[in-house]
C-alpha positions, -999 to +999 in steps of 0.1 A: +418+787+234+396+756+232+384+744+199+351+726+195+350+692+178+341+705+144+370+730+144+394+703+157+384+679+129+387+706+103+423+714+115+431+677+114+417+673+078+435+704+066+468+692+080+464+656+066+451+666+031+465+700+019+448+704-014+411+697-007+385+720-022+358+735+000+333+710-014+357+680-007+363+692+028+327+697+034+318+663+021+346+645+039+336+661+073+298+658+067+294+696+068+273+718+046+293+745+026+279+771+050+290+753+081+325+747+066+328+784+057+318+794+092+343+770+108+371+782+084+364+818+090+367+811+128+399+793+124+413+820+101+402+847+127+419+828+154+451+827+133+451+789+131+446+786+093+455+808+064+440+810+029+460+813-001+442+824-032+453+811-066+426+824-089+450+837-114+465+803-120+442+779-137+464+749-128+457+752-090+426+752-068+409+785-061+420+783-024+445+763-005+440+761+032+472+758+054+478+755+091+497+783+105+526+775+129+501+785+157+474+763+141+498+733+140+508+738+177+472+742+187+463+710+168+491+691+185+480+704+220+444+695+214+455+660+203+475+655+234+447+667+256+423+643+238+447+614+241+452+622+278+414+623+283+411+589+266+438+573+287+421+585+319+388+571+307+406+538+298+421+537+333+388+543+349+370+517+328+398+492+335+395+497+373+357+494+370+360+462+352+385+448+376+361+456+404+332+439+387+353+408+380+363+406+416+327+410+427+316+383+403+345+360+414+334+364+450+298+357+442+306+325+423+330+313+450+302+318+476+278+298+454+304+270+450+310+268+488+273+269+495+268+238+471+296+220+488+281+225+523+247+212+511 
């Protein structure tokens, strides 16, 4: 099951900050409340997040969002996949930069040898 970027960011935010209200989550993520509810419902339906309702206790938030064990495992797997992708991108960019540096070095050495000959 692949999560989209918004769902992944929401999982990360829930895991890092347990007691955020919906408004705080939406504000921190740059989501509207409607988008946040849509994403939360999707994560609940996938079994990655559970909602605990504490309406009867005035000292707690109305809802607390928690990652399920499945949600935590999925977040870890997505994070590993993301990091592997970034490592591959880094390696490709590093190779490309090395090739460009070699090409520039060859071009500069040809210019120097051309000046010496003249």
